[in-house]
MARSEBA-785602 format. One record per residue (C-alpha): residue in one letter; x, y, z. Coordinates in nm, 4 decimals. Layout:
+------+----------+----------+----------+
| resn |        X |        Y |        Z |
+------+----------+----------+----------+
|    A |        X |        Y |        Z |
...
+------+----------+----------+----------+
END
This chain:
+------+----------+----------+----------+
| resn |        X |        Y |        Z |
+------+----------+----------+----------+
|    X |  -1.9154 |  -0.2591 |   1.0367 |
|    X |  -1.6561 |  -0.4452 |   1.2358 |
|    X |  -1.6706 |  -0.7653 |   1.0321 |
|    X |  -1.4539 |  -0.7546 |   0.7191 |
|    X |  -1.6510 |  -0.6328 |   0.4218 |
|    X |  -1.4826 |  -0.8807 |   0.1929 |
|    X |  -1.6620 |  -1.1663 |   0.3751 |
|    X |  -1.9986 |  -1.0292 |   0.2598 |
|    X |  -1.9556 |  -0.8070 |  -0.0424 |
|    X |  -1.8401 |  -1.0044 |  -0.3448 |
|    X |  -2.0582 |  -0.8856 |  -0.6312 |
|    X |  -1.9435 |  -0.9673 |  -0.9812 |
|    X |  -2.0007 |  -0.6011 |  -1.0729 |
|    X |  -1.9224 |  -0.3842 |  -0.7695 |
|    X |  -2.0487 |  -0.0728 |  -0.9478 |
|    X |  -2.3978 |  -0.2227 |  -0.9630 |
|    X |  -2.4140 |  -0.3230 |  -0.5941 |
|    X |  -2.6451 |  -0.0886 |  -0.3940 |
|    X |  -2.4954 |  -0.2103 |  -0.0642 |
|    X |  -2.1386 |  -0.1553 |  -0.1749 |
|    X |  -2.2332 |   0.1845 |  -0.3195 |
|    X |  -2.3959 |   0.2925 |   0.0038 |
|    X |  -2.0950 |   0.1711 |   0.2029 |
|    X |  -1.8673 |   0.3625 |  -0.0297 |
|    X |  -2.0564 |   0.6893 |   0.0200 |
|    X |  -2.0558 |   0.6353 |   0.3999 |
|    X |  -1.6811 |   0.5897 |   0.4170 |
|    X |  -1.5947 |   0.8564 |   0.1639 |
|    X |  -1.7985 |   1.1069 |   0.3607 |
|    X |  -1.6121 |   1.0195 |   0.6819 |
|    X |  -1.2780 |   1.0403 |   0.5061 |
|    X |  -1.3513 |   1.3888 |   0.3724 |
|    X |  -1.2937 |   1.5471 |   0.7181 |
|    X |  -0.9588 |   1.7221 |   0.7540 |
|    X |  -0.7110 |   1.5434 |   0.9821 |
|    X |  -0.4933 |   1.7538 |   1.2101 |
|    X |  -0.4208 |   1.7384 |   1.5825 |
|    X |  -0.5067 |   2.1071 |   1.6189 |
|    X |  -0.8637 |   2.0391 |   1.5037 |
|    X |  -1.1189 |   1.9776 |   1.7845 |
|    X |  -1.2566 |   1.6655 |   1.6189 |
|    X |  -0.9154 |   1.4941 |   1.5930 |
|    X |  -0.9934 |   1.2280 |   1.8523 |
|    X |  -1.3197 |   1.1338 |   1.6851 |
|    X |  -1.1291 |   1.0327 |   1.3707 |
|    X |  -0.9717 |   0.7356 |   1.5488 |
|    X |  -1.2566 |   0.5300 |   1.3990 |
|    X |  -1.0063 |   0.4495 |   1.1227 |
|    X |  -0.8200 |   0.2182 |   1.3667 |
|    X |  -1.1093 |  -0.0311 |   1.3858 |
|    X |  -1.2423 |   0.0140 |   1.0328 |
|    X |  -0.9233 |   0.0730 |   0.8353 |
|    X |  -0.9153 |  -0.2730 |   0.6776 |
|    X |  -1.2731 |  -0.2325 |   0.5531 |
|    X |  -1.1902 |   0.1048 |   0.3989 |
|    X |  -0.8805 |  -0.0338 |   0.2361 |
|    X |  -1.0739 |  -0.3285 |   0.0868 |
|    X |  -1.3390 |  -0.0873 |  -0.0437 |
|    X |  -1.0782 |   0.1325 |  -0.2086 |
|    X |  -0.9043 |  -0.1713 |  -0.3545 |
|    X |  -1.2339 |  -0.2752 |  -0.5168 |
|    X |  -1.3189 |   0.0626 |  -0.6647 |
|    X |  -0.9674 |   0.1463 |  -0.7831 |
|    X |  -0.9614 |  -0.1914 |  -0.9584 |
|    X |  -1.2931 |  -0.1594 |  -1.1451 |
|    X |  -1.2452 |   0.1996 |  -1.2482 |
|    X |  -0.9029 |   0.3553 |  -1.1948 |
|    X |  -0.9860 |   0.7047 |  -1.3278 |
|    X |  -1.2500 |   0.8793 |  -1.1099 |
|    X |  -1.0839 |   1.1585 |  -0.9116 |
|    X |  -1.3204 |   1.1073 |  -0.6172 |
|    X |  -1.1955 |   0.7523 |  -0.5590 |
|    X |  -0.8270 |   0.8529 |  -0.5658 |
|    X |  -0.8898 |   1.1614 |  -0.3513 |
|    X |  -1.0478 |   0.9252 |  -0.0983 |
|    X |  -0.7430 |   0.7000 |  -0.1285 |
|    X |  -0.5143 |   0.9955 |  -0.0396 |
|    X |  -0.7322 |   1.0899 |   0.2578 |
|    X |  -0.7401 |   0.7271 |   0.3754 |
|    X |  -0.3613 |   0.7159 |   0.3864 |
|    X |  -0.3615 |   1.0512 |   0.5679 |
|    X |  -0.6010 |   0.9125 |   0.8333 |
|    X |  -0.3919 |   0.5963 |   0.8659 |
|    X |  -0.0714 |   0.8023 |   0.9004 |
|    X |  -0.2111 |   0.9976 |   1.1951 |
|    X |  -0.3913 |   0.7209 |   1.3794 |
|    X |  -0.2510 |   0.3778 |   1.2869 |
|    X |   0.0632 |   0.4177 |   1.0763 |
|    X |   0.1356 |   0.1182 |   0.8554 |
|    X |   0.1967 |   0.0345 |   0.4923 |
|    X |  -0.1086 |  -0.0250 |   0.2749 |
|    X |  -0.1670 |  -0.2546 |  -0.0202 |
|    X |  -0.2714 |   0.0390 |  -0.2426 |
|    X |   0.0865 |   0.1591 |  -0.2947 |
|    X |   0.1578 |  -0.0207 |  -0.6250 |
|    X |  -0.1680 |   0.1104 |  -0.7724 |
|    X |  -0.0770 |   0.4649 |  -0.6750 |
|    X |   0.2586 |   0.4430 |  -0.8469 |
|    X |   0.1139 |   0.3034 |  -1.1704 |
|    X |  -0.1276 |   0.5969 |  -1.2086 |
|    X |  -0.0302 |   0.8171 |  -1.5038 |
|    X |   0.1677 |   1.1237 |  -1.3956 |
|    X |  -0.1015 |   1.3551 |  -1.5296 |
|    X |  -0.3674 |   1.2009 |  -1.3036 |
|    X |  -0.5020 |   1.4859 |  -1.0849 |
|    X |  -0.4756 |   1.2852 |  -0.7621 |
|    X |  -0.1397 |   1.1142 |  -0.8101 |
|    X |   0.0827 |   1.3729 |  -0.6444 |
|    X |  -0.1302 |   1.3837 |  -0.3292 |
|    X |  -0.1476 |   1.0026 |  -0.3135 |
|    X |   0.2326 |   0.9855 |  -0.3463 |
|    X |   0.2637 |   1.2402 |  -0.0667 |
|    X |   0.0744 |   1.0303 |   0.1874 |
|    X |   0.2196 |   0.7031 |   0.0660 |
|    X |   0.5631 |   0.8524 |   0.1360 |
|    X |   0.4581 |   0.9298 |   0.4926 |
|    X |   0.3518 |   0.5681 |   0.5450 |
|    X |   0.7042 |   0.4562 |   0.4568 |
|    X |   0.8241 |   0.6888 |   0.7311 |
|    X |   0.6130 |   0.4838 |   0.9716 |
|    X |   0.8303 |   0.1762 |   0.9063 |
|    X |   1.1601 |   0.3644 |   0.9087 |
|    X |   1.2186 |   0.3435 |   0.5331 |
|    X |   1.3477 |   0.6950 |   0.4705 |
|    X |   1.5034 |   0.6081 |   0.1330 |
|    X |   1.1661 |   0.5024 |  -0.0094 |
|    X |   0.9992 |   0.8009 |   0.1559 |
|    X |   1.2485 |   1.0336 |  -0.0139 |
|    X |   1.2004 |   0.8652 |  -0.3539 |
|    X |   0.8253 |   0.9117 |  -0.3389 |
|    X |   0.8538 |   1.2750 |  -0.2239 |
|    X |   1.0912 |   1.3496 |  -0.5133 |
|    X |   0.8361 |   1.2050 |  -0.7588 |
|    X |   0.5554 |   1.4093 |  -0.5994 |
|    X |   0.7754 |   1.7206 |  -0.6130 |
|    X |   0.8277 |   1.6774 |  -0.9870 |
|    X |   0.4506 |   1.6569 |  -1.0379 |
|    X |   0.3781 |   1.9639 |  -0.8207 |
|    X |   0.6432 |   2.1652 |  -1.0074 |
|    X |   0.4928 |   2.0633 |  -1.3406 |
|    X |   0.1511 |   2.1824 |  -1.2167 |
|    X |   0.2954 |   2.5111 |  -1.0957 |
|    X |   0.1598 |   2.4520 |  -0.7448 |
|    X |   0.4006 |   2.6554 |  -0.5328 |
|    X |   0.2279 |   2.5721 |  -0.2027 |
|    X |   0.2653 |   2.1980 |  -0.2549 |
|    X |   0.6188 |   2.2399 |  -0.3919 |
|    X |   0.7177 |   2.4136 |  -0.0675 |
|    X |   0.5363 |   2.1583 |   0.1464 |
|    X |   0.7149 |   1.8685 |  -0.0270 |
|    X |   1.0539 |   2.0440 |  -0.0036 |
|    X |   1.0005 |   2.0793 |   0.3718 |
|    X |   0.9270 |   1.7073 |   0.3981 |
|    X |   1.2315 |   1.6221 |   0.1856 |
|    X |   1.4345 |   1.8345 |   0.4267 |
|    X |   1.3202 |   1.6052 |   0.7104 |
|    X |   1.3767 |   1.2846 |   0.5123 |
|    X |   1.7298 |   1.3840 |   0.4104 |
|    X |   1.8416 |   1.4700 |   0.7634 |
|    X |   1.7135 |   1.1308 |   0.8813 |
|    X |   1.9031 |   0.9581 |   0.5997 |
|    X |   2.2207 |   1.1434 |   0.6985 |
|    X |   2.2220 |   1.4075 |   0.4227 |
|    X |   2.1621 |   1.7244 |   0.6265 |
|    X |   2.3250 |   1.9635 |   0.3781 |
|    X |   2.0804 |   1.8560 |   0.1086 |
|    X |   1.8008 |   1.8937 |   0.3627 |
|    X |   1.9190 |   2.2447 |   0.4548 |
|    X |   1.8987 |   2.3569 |   0.0923 |
|    X |   1.5463 |   2.2212 |   0.0612 |
|    X |   1.4342 |   2.3649 |   0.3920 |
|    X |   1.5602 |   2.7106 |   0.2994 |
|    X |   1.3889 |   2.7007 |  -0.0394 |
|    X |   1.0612 |   2.5852 |   0.1211 |
|    X |   1.0759 |   2.8628 |   0.3817 |
|    X |   1.1393 |   3.1267 |   0.1143 |
|    X |   0.8409 |   3.0099 |  -0.0915 |
|    X |   0.6032 |   3.0187 |   0.2059 |
|    X |   0.7360 |   3.3628 |   0.3009 |
|    X |   0.6626 |   3.4818 |  -0.0528 |
|    X |   0.3159 |   3.3287 |  -0.0322 |
|    X |   0.2542 |   3.5069 |   0.2988 |
|    X |   0.1833 |   3.1812 |   0.4877 |
|    X |   0.3716 |   3.2439 |   0.8132 |
|    X |   0.2336 |   2.9341 |   0.9882 |
|    X |   0.3710 |   2.7069 |   0.7147 |
|    X |   0.6933 |   2.9046 |   0.7058 |
|    X |   0.7293 |   2.8333 |   1.0798 |
|    X |   0.6709 |   2.4641 |   1.0113 |
|    X |   0.9518 |   2.4707 |   0.7494 |
|    X |   1.1856 |   2.6468 |   0.9905 |
|    X |   1.1393 |   2.3684 |   1.2447 |
|    X |   1.2379 |   2.1086 |   0.9812 |
|    X |   1.5282 |   2.3302 |   0.8736 |
|    X |   1.6462 |   2.3536 |   1.2338 |
|    X |   1.6590 |   1.9744 |   1.2595 |
|    X |   1.8785 |   1.9564 |   0.9510 |
|    X |   2.1011 |   2.2343 |   1.0826 |
|    X |   2.1282 |   2.0451 |   1.4112 |
|    X |   2.2260 |   1.7264 |   1.2239 |
|    X |   2.4947 |   1.9305 |   1.0467 |
|    X |   2.6182 |   2.0547 |   1.3873 |
|    X |   2.5220 |   2.4148 |   1.3048 |
|    X |   2.3695 |   2.4460 |   1.6527 |
|    X |   2.3473 |   2.8248 |   1.6779 |
|    X |   2.1782 |   2.8494 |   1.3363 |
|    X |   1.9400 |   2.5692 |   1.4397 |
|    X |   1.8478 |   2.7500 |   1.7586 |
|    X |   1.7927 |   3.0755 |   1.5650 |
|    X |   1.5635 |   2.8995 |   1.3152 |
|    X |   1.3410 |   2.7554 |   1.5882 |
|    X |   1.3179 |   3.0829 |   1.7779 |
|    X |   1.2182 |   3.2551 |   1.4530 |
|    X |   0.9546 |   2.9868 |   1.3976 |
|    X |   0.8028 |   3.0554 |   1.7400 |
|    X |   0.7920 |   3.4303 |   1.6572 |
|    X |   0.5932 |   3.3552 |   1.3401 |
|    X |   0.3342 |   3.1318 |   1.5069 |
|    X |  -0.0028 |   3.2908 |   1.5919 |
|    X |  -0.0983 |   3.3354 |   1.9576 |
|    X |  -0.3823 |   3.0846 |   1.9248 |
|    X |  -0.3940 |   2.7585 |   1.7318 |
|    X |  -0.0939 |   2.5832 |   1.5771 |
|    X |  -0.0236 |   2.4115 |   1.9076 |
|    X |   0.1358 |   2.1185 |   1.7254 |
|    X |   0.3954 |   2.3540 |   1.5727 |
|    X |   0.4587 |   2.5148 |   1.9105 |
|    X |   0.4999 |   2.1690 |   2.0689 |
|    X |   0.7461 |   2.0639 |   1.7986 |
|    X |   0.9383 |   2.3920 |   1.8386 |
|    X |   1.0020 |   2.3304 |   2.2080 |
|    X |   1.0804 |   1.9647 |   2.1404 |
|    X |   1.3418 |   2.0694 |   1.8823 |
|    X |   1.4901 |   2.3290 |   2.1183 |
|    X |   1.5255 |   2.0494 |   2.3724 |
|    X |   1.7259 |   1.8439 |   2.1243 |
|    X |   1.9438 |   2.1442 |   2.0354 |
|    X |   2.0214 |   2.2392 |   2.3953 |
|    X |   2.1017 |   1.8764 |   2.4762 |
|    X |   2.3595 |   1.8831 |   2.1958 |
|    X |   2.4893 |   2.2193 |   2.3262 |
|    X |   2.5643 |   2.0557 |   2.6606 |
|    X |   2.2874 |   2.2387 |   2.8492 |
|    X |   2.0719 |   1.9535 |   2.9856 |
|    X |   1.8769 |   2.1768 |   3.2264 |
|    X |   1.7600 |   2.3999 |   2.9451 |
|    X |   1.6874 |   2.0939 |   2.7291 |
|    X |   1.4757 |   1.9358 |   3.0041 |
|    X |   1.2818 |   2.2628 |   3.0428 |
|    X |   1.1880 |   2.2745 |   2.6741 |
|    X |   1.1035 |   1.9007 |   2.6661 |
|    X |   0.8719 |   1.9570 |   2.9641 |
|    X |   0.7017 |   2.2494 |   2.7878 |
|    X |   0.6500 |   2.0239 |   2.4840 |
|    X |   0.5080 |   1.7528 |   2.7099 |
|    X |   0.2656 |   2.0000 |   2.8648 |
|    X |   0.1297 |   2.1063 |   2.5244 |
|    X |   0.1140 |   1.7504 |   2.3922 |
|    X |  -0.0583 |   1.6203 |   2.7038 |
|    X |  -0.3285 |   1.8888 |   2.6985 |
|    X |  -0.4214 |   1.7923 |   2.3408 |
|    X |  -0.3392 |   1.4180 |   2.3419 |
|    X |  -0.0685 |   1.4350 |   2.0770 |
|    X |   0.0470 |   1.0753 |   2.1090 |
|    X |   0.3268 |   1.1040 |   1.8548 |
|    X |   0.4740 |   1.4089 |   2.0211 |
|    X |   0.4313 |   1.2572 |   2.3652 |
|    X |   0.6133 |   0.9473 |   2.2481 |
|    X |   0.9072 |   1.1291 |   2.0948 |
|    X |   0.9487 |   1.3761 |   2.3796 |
|    X |   0.9553 |   1.1025 |   2.6392 |
|    X |   1.1909 |   0.9069 |   2.4135 |
|    X |   1.4280 |   1.2040 |   2.3874 |
|    X |   1.4143 |   1.2588 |   2.7627 |
|    X |   1.5000 |   0.8926 |   2.8141 |
|    X |   1.8015 |   0.9331 |   2.5819 |
|    X |   1.9067 |   1.2477 |   2.7660 |
|    X |   1.8905 |   1.0823 |   3.1105 |
|    X |   2.0698 |   0.7746 |   2.9748 |
|    X |   2.3514 |   1.0001 |   2.8524 |
|    X |   2.3728 |   1.1551 |   3.2002 |
|    X |   2.3867 |   0.8128 |   3.3651 |
|    X |   2.0437 |   0.8578 |   3.5306 |
|    X |   1.9267 |   0.5158 |   3.4158 |
|    X |   1.6236 |   0.4895 |   3.6450 |
|    X |   1.4919 |   0.8199 |   3.5119 |
|    X |   1.5577 |   0.6954 |   3.1584 |
|    X |   1.3626 |   0.3781 |   3.2335 |
|    X |   1.0631 |   0.5812 |   3.3577 |
|    X |   1.0496 |   0.7895 |   3.0418 |
|    X |   1.0781 |   0.4764 |   2.8249 |
|    X |   0.7699 |   0.3340 |   2.9954 |
|    X |   0.5828 |   0.6595 |   2.9288 |
|    X |   0.7003 |   0.6486 |   2.5670 |
|    X |   0.5701 |   0.2941 |   2.5266 |
|    X |   0.2313 |   0.3965 |   2.6629 |
|    X |   0.2030 |   0.6582 |   2.3885 |
|    X |   0.3183 |   0.4319 |   2.1025 |
|    X |  -0.0473 |   0.3399 |   2.0519 |
|    X |  -0.0990 |   0.1484 |   1.7265 |
|    X |   0.2487 |   0.2527 |   1.6098 |
|    X |   0.4649 |  -0.0605 |   1.5892 |
|    X |   0.7767 |   0.1203 |   1.4709 |
|    X |   0.7787 |   0.3607 |   1.7658 |
|    X |   0.7175 |   0.0744 |   2.0050 |
|    X |   1.0179 |  -0.1046 |   1.8555 |
|    X |   1.2325 |   0.2088 |   1.9028 |
|    X |   1.1318 |   0.2244 |   2.2678 |
|    X |   1.2089 |  -0.1446 |   2.3221 |
|    X |   1.5508 |  -0.1012 |   2.1601 |
|    X |   1.6299 |   0.1945 |   2.3891 |
|    X |   1.5116 |  -0.0099 |   2.6868 |
|    X |   1.7530 |  -0.2862 |   2.5858 |
|    X |   2.0403 |  -0.0374 |   2.5884 |
|    X |   1.9460 |   0.1006 |   2.9305 |
|    X |   1.9167 |  -0.2445 |   3.0861 |
|    X |   2.2456 |  -0.3471 |   2.9215 |
|    X |   2.4145 |  -0.0557 |   3.0986 |
|    X |   2.2488 |  -0.1639 |   3.4235 |
|    X |   2.3905 |  -0.5150 |   3.3648 |
|    X |   2.0371 |  -0.6566 |   3.3507 |
|    X |   2.1351 |  -0.8657 |   3.0525 |
|    X |   1.8432 |  -1.1081 |   3.0496 |
|    X |   1.5927 |  -0.8237 |   3.0347 |
|    X |   1.8080 |  -0.6382 |   2.7815 |
|    X |   1.8135 |  -0.9408 |   2.5526 |
|    X |   1.4364 |  -0.9892 |   2.5852 |
|    X |   1.3687 |  -0.6249 |   2.4904 |
|    X |   1.6217 |  -0.6421 |   2.2093 |
|    X |   1.4567 |  -0.9535 |   2.0659 |
|    X |   1.1171 |  -0.7890 |   2.0946 |
|    X |   1.2422 |  -0.4860 |   1.8997 |
|    X |   1.4105 |  -0.7087 |   1.6425 |
|    X |   1.0895 |  -0.9030 |   1.5780 |
|    X |   0.8918 |  -0.5826 |   1.5208 |
|    X |   1.1578 |  -0.4387 |   1.2905 |
|    X |   1.1693 |  -0.7607 |   1.0883 |
|    X |   0.7896 |  -0.7651 |   1.0511 |
|    X |   0.7988 |  -0.4055 |   0.9288 |
|    X |   1.0883 |  -0.4671 |   0.6882 |
|    X |   1.3003 |  -0.1928 |   0.8552 |
|    X |   1.6339 |  -0.3331 |   0.7316 |
|    X |   1.8660 |  -0.0698 |   0.8812 |
|    X |   1.7044 |  -0.0955 |   1.2232 |
|    X |   1.7212 |  -0.4770 |   1.2052 |
|    X |   2.1010 |  -0.4563 |   1.1616 |
|    X |   2.1372 |  -0.2044 |   1.4452 |
|    X |   1.9320 |  -0.4259 |   1.6756 |
|    X |   2.1275 |  -0.7380 |   1.5854 |
|    X |   2.4502 |  -0.5552 |   1.6710 |
|    X |   2.3117 |  -0.4731 |   2.0132 |
|    X |   2.2056 |  -0.8347 |   2.0699 |
|    X |   2.5480 |  -0.9625 |   1.9695 |
|    X |   2.7106 |  -0.7302 |   2.2206 |
|    X |   2.4689 |  -0.8397 |   2.4936 |
|    X |   2.5480 |  -1.2044 |   2.4201 |
|    X |   2.9227 |  -1.1372 |   2.4419 |
|    X |   2.8803 |  -0.9582 |   2.7763 |
|    X |   2.6616 |  -1.2375 |   2.9077 |
+------+----------+----------+----------+
END
């Protein structure tokens, strides 16, 4: 079904179309599969990359003709989850999600994954706003598990916005709830997010302690994504502590885990952090090599590709390769503008102005 569905399926009453109904059941069945890198079928779910526009059109049709069925909105949440993992971008369904009544059984979950899609374009303020709304709904429902999950994600959003103390409070609350629920794997996940906020607040020893505790809580088998993220976070912490050798060791452990399971997002960010580390040490050729690796793993993720191009511009600027630096900076700027990432656009313009002055 590679041709757009909208070119063929335009019935006056979509609910009465056998073809559209069959297509709906086909896609909804495929969307019902859980999405997580630790699952063995994770790679098979990349079908969403080629067929995502068709699924989005189908959901747009069925949410327009009948906005109430839970099955349609559950499928909408799962669609955004699939997109988040395999081809992060904003979707046209966002306004419909937000206009659902707050007592709709699927609204909180839809808000959750919509928030993650704003993360994919660097809009942390909007991501935070949506998570706060979802948190209110989960609290009203008395769903402690989802309350803790959303608090953990708010912890991450706040440290990226520059509000680590708020993130620390949320991370601690999330960790305490999961500990009370007896879910040690999710508690470990929260501790990793908490560690990042502690790192942003320059509480480096506390951040290190939180990650090491997270590793202790993880089971011996499975949860490889959490283990990968733990070592990645330790790499960031040791870099800030002025111990680059220890940082490189943990980044390399993270790369080994991510490579064995094809975690493209983790591969991207670990290579990106290694590039930043080598740039800080003045090893610009090593930084360049890791940027190229990072770009190769920014598959179908425009925002990450823009981040890599921006870092490349900085490295080439320091190597006095100003023509190449300007080219990469303009490439990053174009991607940021297309995504609507306003803060990143301003940062990139500042870099380009400096390159022009030096030229």
